[in-house]
C-alpha positions as CSV (number, residue, x, y, z in Angstrom):
1,D,-101.1,0.0,31.8
2,V,-100.1,3.1,30.7
3,Y,-102.1,6.8,31.1
4,I,-100.6,9.8,29.6
5,E,-102.7,13.3,29.7
6,S,-100.9,14.9,27.4
7,V,-98.8,14.3,24.1
8,Y,-97.0,16.7,21.5
9,S,-94.7,15.5,19.4
10,Y,-93.0,18.0,16.3
11,N,-90.7,17.6,13.7
12,S,-89.8,13.9,13.9
13,Y,-87.4,11.6,12.1
14,G,-89.4,8.8,11.6
15,D,-92.7,8.8,13.7
16,N,-93.8,11.0,16.2
17,V,-95.4,8.8,18.2
18,Q,-95.0,4.8,17.8
19,I,-97.3,2.1,20.0
20,S,-96.5,-1.4,20.0
21,G,-94.9,-4.3,21.4
22,T,-94.0,-8.1,19.9
23,S,-95.8,-11.3,18.9
24,G,-95.2,-12.9,22.4
25,A,-96.1,-9.8,24.6
26,I,-97.8,-7.0,22.7
27,G,-98.8,-3.4,24.1
28,D,-102.3,-3.6,26.0
29,N,-104.2,-0.6,27.9
30,I,-102.5,2.3,26.9
31,T,-104.6,5.8,27.4
32,I,-103.8,9.5,26.1
33,D,-106.2,12.0,26.9
34,R,-104.9,14.4,24.1
35,L,-102.0,13.9,21.0
36,R,-100.7,16.5,18.7
37,C,-98.6,15.5,16.0
38,R,-96.9,17.6,13.2
39,K,-94.1,16.9,10.6
40,A,-92.8,13.4,10.8
41,G,-90.3,11.8,8.3
42,R,-92.8,8.8,8.2
43,K,-96.0,8.7,10.0
44,C,-97.5,11.1,12.6
45,L,-98.9,7.4,15.0
46,V,-98.5,4.1,14.6
47,F,-100.3,1.4,16.0
48,E,-98.3,-2.1,15.8
49,S,-98.6,-4.9,18.4
50,A,-100.9,-3.5,20.8
51,N,-104.5,-3.9,22.0
52,N,-107.0,-1.7,24.0
53,I,-105.3,1.7,23.2
54,K,-107.5,4.4,24.3
55,I,-107.0,8.1,22.7
56,G,-109.5,10.9,23.8
57,N,-109.0,13.7,21.2
58,A,-105.8,13.3,18.5
59,R,-105.0,15.8,15.4
60,L,-102.3,14.7,12.9
61,D,-100.5,17.0,10.6
62,N,-98.4,15.5,8.2
63,R,-98.4,18.4,5.6
64,E,-95.0,18.9,5.8
65,G,-93.7,15.8,6.7
66,G,-91.8,13.2,4.3
67,S,-88.9,12.0,3.8
68,A,-86.7,10.5,1.2
69,T,-85.3,7.6,3.7
70,W,-89.1,6.6,4.4
71,S,-91.9,5.7,2.3
72,G,-95.9,6.9,2.7
73,S,-95.5,10.0,5.0
74,N,-99.2,9.8,6.3
75,C,-100.6,10.5,9.5
76,L,-102.4,7.6,11.2
77,D,-100.5,4.0,10.5
78,I,-102.1,0.9,11.8
79,E,-100.1,-2.4,11.1
80,P,-99.9,-5.1,13.4
81,F,-98.7,-7.8,11.3
82,S,-96.4,-9.2,14.1
83,T,-99.5,-10.7,15.9
84,A,-102.9,-12.9,15.4
85,D,-104.1,-11.5,18.8
86,P,-107.2,-9.4,18.8
87,C,-105.9,-5.9,18.5
88,R,-108.5,-2.9,19.4
89,Y,-108.2,1.1,19.2
90,D,-110.6,3.7,20.6
91,I,-110.4,7.0,19.3
92,D,-113.0,9.2,20.3
93,Y,-112.2,12.6,18.2
94,L,-109.5,11.8,15.2
95,E,-108.6,14.8,12.7
96,T,-105.4,14.2,10.5
97,W,-104.6,16.4,7.5
98,G,-103.1,14.2,5.3
99,G,-104.0,10.4,4.5
100,N,-104.6,7.3,7.0
101,D,-103.3,3.6,6.4
102,F,-104.9,0.9,7.9
103,T,-103.0,-1.8,6.6
104,A,-103.8,-4.5,9.2
105,G,-104.0,-7.4,7.3
106,T,-105.1,-9.5,3.9
107,T,-107.5,-12.0,5.4
108,R,-111.1,-12.4,6.6
109,E,-109.7,-13.5,10.2
110,N,-107.6,-10.3,10.6
111,G,-110.8,-8.1,9.6
112,V,-112.4,-9.6,12.8
113,N,-109.6,-9.6,15.1
114,F,-108.2,-6.0,14.2
115,S,-111.0,-3.1,14.9
116,L,-110.5,0.8,15.0
117,N,-113.4,2.9,16.7
118,V,-113.6,6.2,16.3
119,G,-117.0,8.9,17.3
120,H,-115.8,11.6,14.9
121,Y,-113.5,11.9,11.9
122,V,-112.1,14.7,10.1
123,Q,-109.9,14.0,7.3
124,H,-108.4,16.8,4.9
125,G,-107.1,15.7,1.9
126,G,-105.1,12.0,1.0
127,E,-106.9,8.5,1.2
128,L,-108.1,6.4,3.6
129,L,-106.6,2.8,3.0
130,S,-107.7,0.0,4.5
131,Y,-107.0,-3.5,4.4
132,S,-108.6,-6.6,6.6
133,M,-109.8,-4.9,9.8
134,S,-113.3,-3.5,11.2
135,V,-113.0,0.4,11.1
136,N,-116.3,1.8,13.0
137,I,-116.8,5.4,12.8
138,G,-119.9,7.7,14.4
139,R,-119.4,10.6,12.3
140,A,-117.2,11.4,9.5
141,V,-115.9,14.6,7.0
142,F,-113.9,14.0,4.1
143,Y,-112.7,17.5,2.6
144,D,-111.5,16.1,-0.9
145,A,-110.3,12.9,0.5
146,D,-111.3,9.7,-0.3
147,I,-111.5,6.1,0.9
148,S,-110.1,3.3,-1.0
149,L,-111.0,-0.4,0.6
150,M,-108.9,-3.8,-0.4
151,Y,-108.9,-7.7,0.6
152,A,-111.3,-7.9,3.6
153,P,-112.2,-5.6,5.2
154,Y,-115.8,-4.3,7.6
155,V,-116.7,-0.8,7.7
156,S,-119.4,0.8,8.9
157,I,-119.9,4.5,9.4
158,G,-123.1,6.5,10.7
159,Y,-123.1,9.3,8.8
160,A,-120.6,10.3,6.1
161,S,-119.9,13.7,4.4
162,F,-117.3,14.2,1.2
163,V,-117.1,18.1,0.6
164,G,-115.3,19.7,-2.2
165,M,-114.7,16.6,-4.5
166,T,-112.6,16.4,-7.3
167,K,-112.7,12.7,-7.6
168,Q,-114.0,9.6,-6.6
169,S,-115.2,9.5,-2.8
170,L,-114.9,5.7,-2.3
171,K,-113.4,2.7,-4.3
172,A,-113.8,-0.7,-2.8
173,S,-112.2,-3.7,-4.9
174,N,-111.6,-7.3,-3.9
175,S,-108.7,-9.0,-3.5
176,A,-106.7,-12.4,-2.4
177,N,-109.9,-14.5,-2.0
178,G,-111.6,-11.4,-0.1
179,Y,-114.0,-8.3,-0.7
180,P,-115.2,-5.4,1.2
181,Y,-118.0,-5.1,3.5
182,V,-119.3,-1.5,3.8
183,S,-122.4,-0.3,5.5
184,I,-123.4,3.9,5.3
185,S,-126.3,5.0,7.3
186,T,-126.4,8.6,5.7
187,M,-123.6,9.7,2.9
188,E,-123.5,13.0,1.1
189,I,-121.2,14.0,-1.8
190,I,-120.8,17.4,-2.6
191,G,-118.5,18.0,-5.8
192,A,-116.5,20.9,-6.2
193,N,-118.4,22.3,-8.4
194,V,-116.5,22.5,-11.6
195,E,-117.9,22.1,-15.1
196,D,-114.7,20.0,-16.1
197,P,-116.5,16.4,-16.0
198,I,-115.1,13.5,-13.8
199,D,-114.7,10.2,-15.3
200,A,-114.1,8.2,-12.3
201,A,-117.7,7.3,-10.3
202,A,-118.2,8.8,-6.9
203,L,-119.0,5.5,-5.8
204,Y,-116.9,2.3,-7.5
205,L,-117.7,-1.6,-6.3
206,S,-115.3,-3.8,-8.0
207,S,-117.2,-6.8,-6.1
208,G,-118.0,-6.8,-2.5
209,I,-120.9,-5.4,-0.5
210,L,-122.2,-2.0,-0.1
211,N,-125.2,-1.0,1.8
212,I,-126.2,2.6,2.0
213,G,-129.1,3.9,3.7
214,I,-129.5,7.7,2.5
215,L,-127.5,8.5,-0.4
216,S,-127.1,12.3,-1.1
217,V,-125.1,13.7,-4.2
218,T,-125.0,17.3,-5.1
219,N,-122.4,19.0,-7.9
220,Y,-120.8,15.7,-9.2
221,Y,-120.0,15.7,-12.7
222,G,-119.4,12.0,-13.2
223,P,-121.8,8.9,-12.6
224,I,-122.7,8.6,-9.2
225,A,-122.0,4.9,-8.8
226,S,-119.8,2.2,-10.9
227,T,-120.5,-1.7,-10.1
228,R,-118.1,-4.5,-11.4
229,S,-118.4,-8.4,-10.5
230,V,-115.2,-10.3,-11.0
231,G,-114.4,-13.7,-10.8
232,S,-116.5,-15.6,-8.5
233,F,-117.2,-12.4,-6.0
234,P,-120.5,-10.4,-6.8
235,A,-120.8,-6.2,-6.5
236,E,-124.1,-6.0,-4.3
237,L,-124.9,-2.1,-4.1
238,S,-128.1,-1.4,-1.9
239,I,-129.4,2.4,-1.6
240,R,-132.8,2.3,0.2
241,E,-133.1,6.3,-1.0
242,A,-130.8,8.1,-3.6
243,M,-131.0,11.9,-4.0
244,I,-129.2,13.3,-6.9
245,K,-128.7,17.5,-7.7
246,D,-127.1,18.3,-10.5
247,S,-125.0,15.4,-11.1
248,G,-124.1,12.8,-13.4
249,S,-121.7,12.3,-16.5
250,K,-122.5,14.6,-19.4
251,H,-119.3,13.5,-21.8
252,G,-120.2,10.7,-24.3
253,D,-123.0,8.2,-24.2
254,E,-121.3,5.6,-23.6
255,Y,-120.9,6.3,-20.1
256,N,-123.6,8.7,-19.5
257,A,-125.8,7.1,-16.9
258,L,-126.2,7.4,-13.6
259,F,-125.1,4.1,-12.3
260,L,-122.8,1.6,-14.1
261,N,-123.3,-2.1,-14.2
262,S,-120.7,-4.7,-15.6
263,I,-119.8,-8.3,-15.1
264,Y,-116.2,-9.1,-15.4
265,G,-115.4,-12.9,-16.1
266,S,-117.7,-13.5,-12.9
267,S,-119.5,-16.5,-12.3
268,A,-121.7,-14.3,-9.8
269,V,-124.1,-11.6,-11.3
270,G,-124.3,-9.3,-8.3
271,S,-126.9,-6.8,-7.8
272,V,-128.0,-2.8,-7.7
273,R,-131.2,-2.5,-5.3
274,I,-132.8,1.2,-5.3
275,G,-135.7,1.5,-2.9
276,S,-136.6,5.4,-4.5
277,L,-134.5,8.0,-6.9
278,S,-135.1,11.5,-6.8
279,Y,-133.3,13.6,-9.9
280,W,-133.1,17.6,-9.8
281,E,-131.4,19.3,-12.6
282,T,-131.1,22.7,-12.9
283,R,-128.0,23.7,-14.5
284,E,-128.1,25.6,-18.0
285,A,-125.3,23.7,-19.5
286,A,-126.9,20.1,-18.9
287,K,-128.4,19.8,-22.1
288,T,-127.8,15.5,-23.0
289,P,-130.2,13.5,-21.9
290,V,-129.3,11.1,-19.1
291,K,-129.7,7.4,-18.1
292,I,-130.3,6.1,-14.7
293,F,-129.3,2.4,-15.1
294,Q,-126.7,1.4,-17.8
295,S,-125.7,-2.4,-17.6
296,S,-123.6,-4.7,-19.9
297,D,-125.4,-7.9,-18.8
298,E,-129.2,-9.0,-18.9
299,K,-128.4,-11.1,-15.7
300,L,-127.3,-8.3,-14.0
301,V,-130.8,-6.1,-14.6
302,R,-132.8,-8.9,-14.1
303,N,-130.8,-9.1,-10.6
304,S,-131.6,-5.2,-10.1
305,S,-134.3,-2.9,-9.2
306,I,-135.2,0.7,-8.9
307,G,-138.6,1.6,-7.5
308,K,-140.2,5.0,-7.4
309,V,-138.4,7.6,-9.9
310,T,-138.8,11.4,-9.0
311,I,-137.7,13.8,-11.4
312,S,-137.4,17.7,-11.5
313,G,-136.0,19.5,-14.8
314,G,-133.5,17.7,-16.9
315,T,-134.2,14.7,-19.3
316,I,-134.0,11.1,-18.5
317,T,-134.3,9.1,-21.6
318,S,-134.3,5.9,-20.4
319,V,-134.3,4.1,-16.5
320,V,-132.7,0.9,-17.6
321,R,-130.2,0.4,-20.7
322,S,-128.3,-2.1,-22.4
323,R,-124.5,-0.8,-22.9
324,Y,-123.9,-2.5,-25.9
325,G,-128.0,-3.1,-27.5
326,N,-127.2,-6.7,-27.3
327,F,-130.3,-7.5,-25.0
328,T,-134.1,-6.0,-24.0
329,P,-133.0,-4.6,-20.8
330,T,-135.5,-5.6,-18.3
331,F,-135.5,-5.2,-14.1
332,G,-136.8,-8.3,-12.0
333,G,-139.9,-6.9,-10.6
334,G,-141.4,-6.0,-7.5
335,Q,-144.8,-4.3,-5.7
336,T,-147.5,-3.1,-7.9
337,S,-146.7,0.5,-5.9
338,V,-143.3,0.4,-7.1
339,R,-143.4,-0.4,-10.9
340,P,-140.7,2.2,-12.7
341,E,-142.5,5.3,-13.3
342,L,-141.0,6.1,-16.5
343,P,-141.3,3.3,-18.1
344,Y,-140.4,2.3,-22.2
345,I,-142.9,0.4,-24.8
346,G,-142.1,-3.2,-24.2
347,Q,-140.8,-3.0,-20.6
348,Q,-141.5,-6.3,-18.8
349,Y,-142.0,-5.9,-14.9
350,F,-143.1,-8.7,-12.7
351,D,-145.5,-7.8,-10.2
352,T,-144.9,-9.8,-7.3
353,K,-148.3,-8.4,-5.8
354,L,-150.1,-9.9,-8.9
355,K,-147.7,-12.7,-8.9
356,K,-147.2,-12.5,-12.9
357,P,-145.3,-10.7,-15.5
358,V,-146.6,-7.6,-16.8
359,W,-145.7,-4.9,-19.8
360,Y,-146.0,-1.3,-20.6
361,N,-147.6,-1.1,-24.1
362,G,-146.8,3.3,-24.1
363,S,-150.0,3.9,-22.0
364,K,-150.9,1.4,-19.7
365,W,-149.6,-2.0,-17.5
366,I,-151.0,-5.1,-19.6
367,D,-150.9,-8.8,-19.0
368,A,-150.3,-11.4,-21.1
369,A,-153.1,-11.8,-22.7
370,G,-153.6,-7.8,-23.6
371,N,-155.6,-6.9,-20.3
372,D,-155.0,-4.2,-18.4
373,A,-153.2,-5.6,-15.6
374,D,-154.5,-2.9,-13.4
375,A,-158.3,-3.5,-13.9
376,V,-157.9,-7.5,-13.9
377,T,-157.5,-6.6,-10.2
378,A,-159.5,-3.8,-9.5
């Protein structure tokens, strides 16, 4: 039981501040109201074997830090490796200049037992790297900083804004028999507004679950999302509402799509489900038509869906496309009200309201008998 009103640490050989214990006696009930750390040979702030750590306001700046003696000169480091006991860390306000390592463990059990809860999170540059732990953030702002997730973390963010992005915003990958679970209520990605294409998709999911309520992307000159199901782990991406402006890849036909999806030696198919998509294009240089959804596997397409599509400016050549041209792409289906707004001739759609498949003939949707599907049910 420790209470400290204020801590300031500058120019430390190793860590500025370390809070820890042992496997037999972990640190417990430690509160710091205000914490300022700047320039550390290793990390600004380290949590090891400790529980019920509460910090009011923490500002960690390690832009001047880093030593040849130590590796990984980041800001906040969470590594309770020496205990299997639950460890909880609460920070009301956290702002860092540099990356952060939440490498708490590698198992699903670690992801449940170790938790970080932050009210307001701001990161300037670097990477937020998390292994198996629960990370809960109310509101987050990343200034040209990205999130990288491995093993089996649980990540929940109320509002996440990525500003001035010149690289990927979020990368989640399966490893060691685990995969990430990510939920973001509202996500905003603002590119750096440079003309040079970005090879990496803003969102990359290599097996795992990513649920986004509202996604807004502006001035990101690369694919919006790329999913890849690997091994026995599916990649499942769900976006309730996507709003995309002046974004998307503009170089080369193979990757010229907003959403790229594939299966790599996987027994799990995965899915991409988008409730509604709004696409605005105002760039004069944007002459290349864009595909919305591109997949390497027919099973993945049939397991995916895109509802209402609205377009303003620009050209969309197709809603769904086979990457290699080896199958006729057809989404699984849904209600009559969310049929594709840009269907291609011959596109099939299973209408769950009509309880039967319908096909687009170039002017209207027809059933298997060639009748106007909508007229039949009028």
